[in-house]
C-alpha positions, 0 to 999 in steps of 0.5 A, spaced: 385 218 219 392 221 218 393 227 222 395 234 218 402 235 217 406 241 219 412 240 215 415 245 210 413 245 203 418 241 198 419 244 191 420 238 185 423 240 179 419 236 174 422 237 167 422 244 165 417 246 171 417 246 178 411 243 183 410 245 190 408 240 194 405 242 201 404 238 207 409 233 204 409 228 210 402 227 211 401 220 211 396 218 205 397 210 205 396 207 212 399 200 211 406 202 210 406 210 212 407 213 205 406 220 204 404 225 200 411 226 197 412 219 196 406 219 192 408 225 188 415 221 187 411 215 185 408 218 179 415 221 177 418 214 177 412 212 172 412 218 168 412 216 161 407 210 163 402 215 166 402 220 161 401 215 156 395 213 159 392 220 160 395 224 154 390 229 152 384 225 155 379 228 159 380 226 166 377 226 173 381 225 179 379 222 186 382 226 191 383 224 199 385 231 202 387 227 209 389 221 206 386 215 203 383 213 210 379 220 210 374 223 205 374 221 198 372 227 193 370 226 186 373 231 182 371 233 175 372 240 174 379 242 174 381 245 181 382 252 182 389 255 183 392 251 177 398 253 174 397 256 167 401 250 164 396 245 166 391 244 160 383 242 160 378 240 156 371 241 156 366 236 156 358 237 156 353 233 159 347 234 155 342 231 160 343 236 165 345 242 160 352 242 164 359 242 162 366 241 165 373 243 164 376 237 166 384 236 167 387 234 160 394 231 162 400 233 157 406 233 161 408 229 168 408 235 172 400 236 171 400 229 174 404 231 180 401 238 181 394 234 181 397 230 187 399 237 190 391 238 190 390 231 194 389 227 187 391 219 188 387 216 183 386 218 175 380 216 171 381 218 164 375 218 159 376 213 153 376 219 148 381 225 147 380 232 146 381 232 139 374 229 139 371 227 146 365 224 142 369 219 139 373 214 143 379 211 141 380 206 146 375 200 147 376 197 155 374 190 157 373 190 164 373 183 167 370 185 174 369 179 179 363 178 183 364 177 191 364 170 190 369 169 184 376 168 185 382 170 182 383 163 178 376 165 175 379 172 173 385 168 170 381 163 166 376 169 163 382 173 161 385 167 157 378 166 153 378 174 152 385 174 149 383 168 145 377 172 142 382 178 141 387 174 137 381 171 132 379 178 131 386 181 130 386 185 135 392 187 140 389 187 147 394 190 153 392 187 160 393 191 166 391 189 173 385 194 176 389 195 182 383 191 186 380 184 184 380 184 177 383 185 170 382 190 165 384 189 157 385 196 153 385 196 145 386 202 141 381 203 136 380 208 130 376 214 133 370 213 127 365 211 132 361 214 138 360 211 145 354 208 143 357 204 138 363 202 142 359 200 147 355 195 142 361 192 140 364 191 147 357 188 149 358 183 143 365 181 145 362 180 152 357 176 149 362 172 145 366 171 152 360 168 155 358 163 150 365 160 151 366 160 158 358 160 160 360 157 167 365 163 169 362 169 165 356 173 166 353 179 162 347 180 166 347 188 167 343 188 174 348 186 180 342 183 184 341 178 178 348 176 177 351 169 180 356 172 185 361 166 183 361 169 176 365 174 173 362 180 170 365 183 163 363 190 164 362 192 157 358 199 160 365 202 162 365 204 154 359 208 155 359 216 155 363 219 161 364 212 164 371 212 167 376 207 170 383 207 173 388 209 168 394 204 167 399 206 173 394 210 177 394 208 184 388 206 188 385 209 194 386 204 199 391 203 205 396 199 201 397 204 195 395 198 190 397 200 183 393 199 176 399 195 173 400 193 166 402 186 165 404 181 159 399 176 157 404 171 160 404 174 167 396 172 167 397 165 171 402 168 176 400 175 177 398 177 184 395 184 184 396 185 191 404 185 190 403 191 185 404 198 190 407 204 190 412 201 194 414 196 188 412 198 181 417 203 181 423 198 181 418 194 176 418 200 171 425 201 171 426 194 169 421 193 164 419 200 162 412 201 160 409 194 158 403 199 154 408 203 150 406 200 143 399 201 144 398 207 140 401 203 134 396 197 134 389 200 132 383 196 131 377 197 127 371 195 130 367 193 124 367 185 125 365 186 133 359 191 130 357 185 125 357 181 131 352 186 135 348 186 128 347 178 128 346 178 136 340 183 135 337 180 129 337 173 133 333 177 138 338 179 144 336 185 147 340 190 150 341 188 158 341 196 160 345 200 164 347 205 158 346 212 162 349 218 159 
């Protein structure tokens, strides 16, 4: 665990706002020694991209008060002491008769202030505050099982891309910051979480049909082939979140969930995308997801696939807890 720093606070000018970073020299990432201040500066360097990924979405964070080798805190509610310009959005959890006022990013200063509060990872909902019950983002999570190599991830990504093309949907790929890949599709906010999940499951089944040796849609982990890739449709269920584009991950290397182009899939090494390398990539390429809001897809054809599968006896594999 990183020791606490006694270094004086640093004030960062973030647009028209000032964010105070206390203990700026506290080491957060032990592999190379990046500090809390380095993390704040990283998010400033990718500001346009991370704000685009988080804008107006309920957002939980993973906080690491003593650096990523220490305890992880899952933070749903906005921490106390937020400046008046940090906005929130209320989400409800009917099963527990509770609600939470979650971070709602509208400005890169919101992200930097969250770093001050020890946030490393940002996990937004796939809906926005205008209607938190109607997602505008369909998420395809290509999640390799323990014995599944990255060559398999690459093959399945190409199959997913092929299916998206046939549907007329534009997919925006990114590394997960771990061993997998994510693909996001902007959708019209016309459906609730249950229908978006049904559509995602129908898509996953089609990918599985085309690549049966590589892909599984089996829900229970214990029943999955450990050498296959799980297309995790359940990331579209209500209150399920995954790391945003440009989110740093809570590991000692400080890997980053990084947007990539489709033609990079065959050569990409996700381990090379870290807080030390992504700023220069962003400065050179800009945000590769910059056009995502202009490529909106209707889920109608996928919901037709779902109805077909259900008529043919396909059962819901489970996992859609609220």
